[in-house]
C-alpha positions as MATLAB code, in Angstrom:
seq = 'MTRNKRLGKKLRLAKRIKQSRWAPFWTVPKIYGKTRRVHPGRHTRVKRNWRKTRTKA';
ca = [
     -63.451   12.627   20.563;
     -63.772   16.008   22.149;
     -67.098   17.526   23.046;
     -66.637   20.503   20.716;
     -65.501   19.707   17.183;
     -63.446   22.006   14.988;
     -65.255   23.445   11.985;
     -63.052   21.675    9.428;
     -63.659   18.299   11.016;
     -67.393   18.939   11.158;
     -67.459   19.795    7.459;
     -65.526   16.645    6.557;
     -67.863   14.477    8.632;
     -70.907   16.140    7.055;
     -69.544   15.318    3.600;
     -69.152   11.656    4.595;
     -72.760   11.543    5.819;
     -74.020   12.920    2.503;
     -72.002   10.339    0.570;
     -73.548    7.379    2.362;
     -77.185    8.445    1.902;
     -79.525    6.776   -0.558;
     -79.815    8.119   -4.067;
     -83.013   10.030   -4.937;
     -86.023    7.816   -5.664;
     -86.429    9.164   -9.210;
     -83.085    7.668  -10.282;
     -84.610    4.169  -10.339;
     -87.091    4.691  -13.213;
     -84.554    6.889  -14.987;
     -81.953    4.106  -15.066;
     -84.091    0.946  -15.302;
     -87.447    2.103  -16.704;
     -90.858    2.402  -15.070;
     -91.528   -1.261  -14.299;
     -88.273   -2.319  -12.646;
     -88.262   -2.065   -8.849;
     -84.813   -1.558   -7.380;
     -83.754   -0.055   -4.076;
     -82.291    3.457   -4.485;
     -79.457    2.532   -2.121;
     -77.841    0.709   -5.030;
     -77.007    3.959   -6.775;
     -74.946    5.546   -4.021;
     -71.221    5.804   -4.664;
     -69.968    5.208   -1.126;
     -71.734    2.812    1.215;
     -70.385    3.367    4.680;
     -71.716    2.780    8.179;
     -70.390    4.471   11.309;
     -70.045    1.134   13.089;
     -68.361   -0.841   10.311;
     -65.963    1.530    8.573;
     -63.931    4.373   10.023;
     -63.091    7.589    8.186;
     -59.904    9.607    8.314;
     -61.834   12.807    9.054;
];
């Protein structure tokens, strides 16, 4: 990859980073109730890691 990235590519990569973050912590009690303890990473749509899965950005 080049040292300087084009703006469009940067925006696409930034979107991918946002998709693979954990969901907010308040989603857990909202979905399961106060007593259930679940990791907020379960509620993310796309689970992607930069080592495991490539993107077409």
